[in-house]
C-alpha positions as CSV (number, residue, x, y, z in Angstrom):
1,X,-53.3,81.9,-69.3
2,X,-52.4,78.4,-68.6
3,X,-48.8,77.0,-68.8
4,X,-48.4,73.1,-70.6
5,X,-45.6,70.6,-70.0
6,X,-43.9,71.7,-72.9
7,X,-43.7,75.4,-72.1
8,X,-42.7,74.8,-68.6
9,X,-39.8,72.6,-70.2
10,X,-38.6,75.1,-72.6
11,X,-38.6,77.9,-70.1
12,X,-36.5,75.1,-68.0
13,X,-33.9,74.7,-70.4
14,X,-33.5,78.5,-70.9
15,X,-33.3,79.0,-67.4
16,X,-30.4,75.9,-67.0
17,X,-28.4,77.3,-69.9
18,X,-28.5,80.4,-68.0
19,X,-26.9,79.0,-64.8
20,X,-24.4,77.2,-66.9
21,X,-23.6,80.8,-68.1
22,X,-23.3,82.3,-65.0
23,X,-20.1,83.6,-63.3
24,X,-20.8,81.7,-60.3
25,X,-21.1,78.4,-62.0
26,X,-17.8,79.5,-64.2
27,X,-15.7,80.2,-60.9
28,X,-17.0,76.9,-59.5
29,X,-16.0,74.7,-62.4
30,X,-12.6,76.4,-62.5
31,X,-12.0,76.1,-58.9
32,X,-12.9,72.4,-59.2
33,X,-10.4,72.2,-62.0
34,X,-7.5,73.8,-60.2
35,X,-8.3,71.4,-57.1
36,X,-8.1,68.4,-59.2
37,X,-4.7,69.2,-61.4
38,X,-2.9,69.8,-58.0
39,X,-1.6,66.8,-56.4
40,X,-1.0,68.2,-53.0
41,X,-5.1,69.2,-52.6
42,X,-6.0,65.8,-54.4
43,X,-4.3,63.8,-52.2
44,X,-5.5,65.4,-49.1
45,X,-9.0,65.4,-50.1
46,X,-8.5,61.7,-51.0
47,X,-7.0,60.9,-48.1
48,X,-10.0,62.4,-45.9
49,X,-12.4,60.4,-48.0
50,X,-10.5,57.5,-47.3
51,X,-10.7,58.1,-43.6
52,X,-14.2,59.0,-43.2
53,X,-15.2,55.7,-45.0
54,X,-13.0,53.7,-42.7
55,X,-14.2,55.6,-39.5
56,X,-17.8,55.0,-40.6
57,X,-17.2,51.5,-41.4
58,X,-15.2,50.9,-37.7
59,X,-18.3,52.8,-36.4
60,X,-20.7,50.6,-38.3
61,X,-19.3,47.2,-36.2
62,X,-19.8,49.0,-32.7
63,X,-16.1,50.4,-32.6
64,X,-15.4,53.3,-31.1
65,X,-13.1,55.7,-32.7
66,X,-9.9,55.9,-30.5
67,X,-8.3,59.7,-29.8
68,X,-5.5,58.9,-32.3
69,X,-7.5,58.4,-34.8
70,X,-9.9,61.6,-33.9
71,X,-6.9,63.9,-33.5
72,X,-5.6,62.6,-36.8
73,X,-8.8,63.3,-38.4
74,X,-8.5,66.9,-37.0
75,X,-5.1,67.4,-38.4
76,X,-5.9,66.4,-41.9
77,X,-8.8,68.8,-41.4
78,X,-6.7,71.7,-40.6
79,X,-4.3,71.1,-43.6
80,X,-7.6,70.6,-45.9
81,X,-9.0,73.7,-44.3
82,X,-5.7,75.7,-44.6
83,X,-5.2,74.8,-48.4
84,X,-5.9,78.0,-50.8
85,X,-6.8,75.9,-53.6
86,X,-9.6,73.8,-51.6
87,X,-10.5,77.3,-49.8
88,X,-11.0,78.7,-53.1
89,X,-13.1,75.9,-54.1
90,X,-15.2,75.9,-50.9
91,X,-16.2,79.7,-51.6
92,X,-17.0,79.2,-55.1
93,X,-19.1,76.1,-54.2
94,X,-21.0,78.0,-51.4
95,X,-21.6,81.2,-53.8
96,X,-22.8,78.1,-56.8
97,X,-25.1,76.7,-54.3
98,X,-26.4,80.1,-53.0
99,X,-27.4,80.9,-56.6
100,X,-29.4,77.5,-56.9
101,X,-31.1,78.2,-53.5
102,X,-32.0,81.7,-54.7
103,X,-33.4,80.3,-57.9
104,X,-35.5,77.3,-56.1
105,X,-36.7,79.9,-53.6
106,X,-38.3,82.2,-56.7
107,X,-39.6,79.1,-58.2
108,X,-41.2,77.8,-54.9
109,X,-42.6,81.5,-53.8
110,X,-45.7,81.5,-56.4
111,X,-46.4,77.9,-55.3
112,X,-46.2,78.6,-51.7
113,X,-48.3,81.2,-51.8
114,X,-51.1,79.4,-53.7
115,X,-51.1,76.7,-50.8
116,X,-51.4,79.4,-48.3
117,X,-54.3,80.9,-50.0
118,X,-55.5,77.4,-50.3
119,X,-54.8,76.5,-46.5
120,X,-56.5,79.8,-45.2
121,X,-59.9,79.2,-47.3
122,X,-60.2,75.9,-46.4
123,X,-59.7,76.9,-42.6
124,X,-62.2,79.4,-43.1
125,X,-64.7,77.5,-44.6
126,X,-68.0,76.4,-42.7
127,X,-67.4,72.8,-41.4
128,X,-70.9,70.7,-42.0
């Protein structure tokens, strides 16, 4: 039985609610909240964003990064990755993105199989 657009959209809505209710989503949202509420973590991430933006503008104008800038960025990155709350956010984000990746692969699997079957039939068909 063929599916119509309304059925697909209803199933998508149900799936989106299931993803929203998944523990990985809850952990990710909670980790984001914890980092946002932590002044030091927020400051580190904001400072990192500012530095990246400044360095990108500098590169666009053709000016190379200095050793001091590179060292400053590396130092900031070290402080960020060693911050426990940011580390927890990164782990929760990886888990959440992995869930989304698995969902996408599951959705795409039948479509890829159909394409594969169709492609092999085309390749096997006689040429005029």
